[in-house]
C-alpha positions in Angstrom: 179.3 124.6 133.9 178.1 127.3 131.6 174.3 127.4 130.9 173.5 127.4 127.2 170.9 130.2 126.4 168.7 129.8 123.4 165.9 132.0 121.9 162.5 130.7 123.1 161.0 131.3 119.5 163.6 130.5 116.9 165.8 128.2 119.0 169.0 130.0 117.9 171.9 130.2 120.3 172.4 133.5 122.3 175.7 134.7 123.4 176.7 137.2 126.1 176.9 140.5 124.8 177.4 143.1 127.6 176.2 144.2 131.0 172.3 145.8 130.7 173.1 148.1 133.6 176.1 149.7 132.2 175.0 149.9 128.6 171.3 150.7 128.3 171.4 154.1 128.1 174.2 153.8 125.1 171.3 152.1 122.9 168.6 154.7 123.8 171.2 157.2 122.7 171.4 155.5 119.6 167.7 155.4 119.2 167.5 159.2 119.9 170.3 159.9 117.3 168.5 158.0 114.7 165.1 159.7 115.3 167.0 163.1 115.1 168.7 162.0 111.9 165.4 161.4 110.2 163.9 164.7 111.5 166.9 166.5 110.1 166.6 164.8 106.5 163.0 165.7 106.5 163.9 169.4 107.2 166.6 169.3 104.7 165.4 170.5 101.4 168.3 168.7 99.2 167.7 165.2 101.1 166.9 162.4 98.8 164.1 160.1 99.4 166.7 157.4 99.4 168.7 158.8 102.2 165.4 159.1 104.3 164.4 155.4 103.6 168.0 154.3 104.8 167.6 156.6 107.9 164.1 155.4 108.8 165.3 151.7 108.2 168.2 152.4 110.8 165.5 153.6 113.4 163.6 150.4 113.0 166.7 148.3 113.3 167.9 150.1 116.4 164.3 149.6 117.8 164.5 145.9 117.1 168.0 145.7 118.8 166.7 147.5 121.6 163.9 145.4 122.1 166.1 142.4 122.0 168.6 144.1 124.5 165.8 144.7 127.0 164.1 141.4 126.7 167.2 138.8 126.9 168.6 139.8 130.2 169.7 136.9 132.2 169.6 136.8 136.1 173.2 137.9 136.3 172.6 141.3 134.5 174.0 140.1 131.3 172.3 140.8 128.0 172.3 137.7 125.7 171.8 137.9 121.9 172.4 136.0 118.9 175.9 136.4 117.3 174.9 138.6 114.5 172.6 141.0 116.8 175.4 140.8 119.4 177.8 142.2 117.1 175.4 145.0 115.9 174.7 146.0 119.7 178.4 145.9 120.3 178.9 148.3 117.3 176.6 150.6 118.9 178.2 150.4 122.2 181.5 151.0 120.7 180.5 154.0 118.6 179.0 155.9 121.9 182.2 155.1 123.7 184.3 156.7 120.9 182.1 159.7 120.9 182.4 160.2 125.1 
């Protein structure tokens, strides 16, 4: 029988996403890339404030997903997240895998 995981604060159902050990570095890589993008936009004299704002929002989103990724690890080493957050985390992992 499978154990049903729920978020302790929201009560939202959590789904298995991936192995924490095999994928943690991929989310940290996404955070580094997001910070580098913001830095590059600030150095670029032709970048619009709208582009910079979008890049900063992405940094905040990756930080939020990383917090979920690091705090919802079960004893079996799997990361659990809500359905929507799980899709975003998987997108980051797939993008990393496509680049490597």
